[in-house]
C-alpha positions as CSV (number, residue, x, y, z in Angstrom):
1,M,71.9,112.2,0.7
2,T,75.4,110.9,2.4
3,D,74.1,108.5,4.9
4,R,72.6,106.0,2.1
5,P,75.3,103.2,0.6
6,H,77.8,104.6,-1.8
7,T,80.0,102.5,-4.2
8,F,83.5,104.1,-5.4
9,T,85.7,102.7,-8.2
10,V,89.1,103.0,-7.2
11,Q,92.5,102.9,-9.2
12,S,96.0,103.0,-7.7
13,S,99.4,102.2,-7.6
14,D,98.6,99.0,-5.8
15,N,95.0,98.1,-5.8
16,R,95.4,95.0,-3.7
17,R,97.2,96.2,-1.0
18,L,94.9,99.4,-0.8
19,A,92.1,96.8,-0.7
20,V,93.6,95.2,2.4
21,A,94.0,98.7,4.0
22,L,90.8,100.1,3.2
23,V,88.6,97.2,4.5
24,A,90.0,97.5,8.1
25,D,88.7,101.2,8.0
26,E,85.2,101.6,9.8
27,S,83.6,103.6,6.9
28,V,84.2,100.9,4.4
29,F,81.8,97.8,4.6
30,G,82.9,95.9,1.4
31,V,85.7,95.8,-1.2
32,E,85.7,93.9,-4.5
33,L,89.0,93.6,-6.5
34,D,89.1,92.5,-10.5
35,D,92.1,92.7,-12.8
36,E,92.0,96.4,-13.4
37,H,89.6,98.4,-10.6
38,L,89.0,98.3,-6.8
39,T,85.4,98.8,-6.1
40,V,84.7,100.0,-2.4
41,R,81.3,100.2,-0.9
42,T,80.7,102.7,2.0
43,S,77.6,104.1,3.9
44,Q,79.6,107.0,5.1
45,F,80.7,109.0,2.0
46,A,82.4,112.2,3.7
47,D,84.4,109.4,6.0
48,F,85.4,107.5,3.4
49,T,86.5,110.3,1.1
50,R,88.8,111.5,3.7
51,A,89.9,108.4,5.0
52,A,91.0,106.7,1.3
53,P,93.6,109.3,0.6
54,R,94.9,109.3,4.0
55,I,95.4,105.5,4.2
56,A,96.8,105.4,0.7
57,K,99.3,107.8,1.8
58,A,100.1,106.0,4.8
59,E,100.7,102.6,2.6
60,G,102.9,104.5,0.4
61,I,100.2,103.9,-2.5
62,T,99.3,106.4,-5.3
63,L,95.8,107.1,-5.8
64,Q,95.3,107.3,-9.4
65,E,91.2,107.6,-9.3
66,L,88.4,107.7,-7.1
67,L,84.9,107.9,-8.4
68,P,81.5,107.5,-7.1
69,T,79.7,105.2,-9.4
70,D,76.2,105.6,-8.1
71,E,75.6,109.6,-8.1
72,S,73.1,109.6,-10.6
73,L,69.8,110.8,-10.2
74,E,68.2,107.6,-11.1
75,S,70.4,105.7,-8.4
76,V,69.3,108.0,-5.9
77,F,65.5,107.7,-6.9
78,S,65.9,103.9,-6.8
79,Y,67.4,103.8,-3.3
80,L,64.3,106.2,-2.0
81,V,61.8,104.1,-3.7
82,K,63.1,101.0,-2.1
83,R,63.4,102.9,1.6
């Protein structure tokens, strides 16, 4: 189910700069930045997980955490029911 919307929590050495760089990538359709974390929304799971480290490296940013936040069985079931 990699073609459904996914949300990732990202922690890096420079979340603000990474948010700007990621939002320019076609696999990303939304970013949200708070005091501690960057939240990224994508509907292209594989493309995003390949692009994020490449983009961070190109920007000189260290990725510390890149976690999908909606991989539970409950979230998948909820998505399927809403379809």
